[in-house]
N, C-alpha and C positions, 0 to 999 in steps of 0.2 A: 816848461817840457811840456807838452799837449798829450792827450789819449790815442789822437787820430793814429790808424795805424800807418805802417809804413807802405808802398807800394807794393814792394815784395809780402809781405804779411798778406795784405788783402788778394794777392793773385794766389799766393799760398792756399786763403779760405775759400777762394772760388773753385780751386781744381777739385779740393776735398768736397765743397759743395757738389760738385760734377759728379765724383766719384759715388758720394752719397746717394744722387739721382737717379744714376743706372745701377748700382749694387748696394742698398743701402745697409746690407746684411753682413758685408764683406770688410764695412769699417772697423778698426779695431777701437776697443774700449778707450784709448786715449783720445782718438779721434772724433768718437759721439761728445767726450766730455769737452775738446776742443769747441765742436760747434754749438755746445749747450753753453758754454762762459759766453761764446760770440753774440748769441743772440739773447744771451742775458745782461750783455751791457748795453743794448740798445734801447734805452729809455725813451719811450714816446713813438719810437718806428715799430717794436714789436707788440702783437695782439694780447692778451691777457691768457690766450690760449697760447701763444708761441711761447712764454715766459713761463708758464705751468711745466711744457714738454720740456724748456731749456734748463728748468730744475728737476727735473726728473732723470733728465740726462747726467748733469752733473752728480748725482746725488746715488744712481742706480744705472747706470749707462746698459747693462746686459739685459736691463728689464724693460729697454725701450722699444718700442715696434719700429716696423721697416715704415710703415705711415706716419711714424712720429720725426721718423729720421729725417724722411722727407718733406714733411712740415718745415723742420730746420732748414734743410738743403733749399728749401723754394725761398724762404724768408733773405738767407744769406745772398740769392741767384738775383733776388728783385731789389738788390740794393744798388742805390745809385754808385757807378765807379768813379766820377769826377766830385771830388771832394773841396 
């Protein structure tokens, strides 16, 4: 079995990223954690700064800023859709 996300999971993450780009502070704690977990898994694709924000999002989702949420969302939206 592979770790590749299904089409439905990928679509859900992109919708979450769209929501986060428009209104980052309206995301729930669980949604911020999910974004952080997704970006943290992206070894080699995410920058060191993105990894640091992802770690922060997972451990302290209430302390993450709107700009940091947008950084995570921009990373998700920048991913290739065809894998």
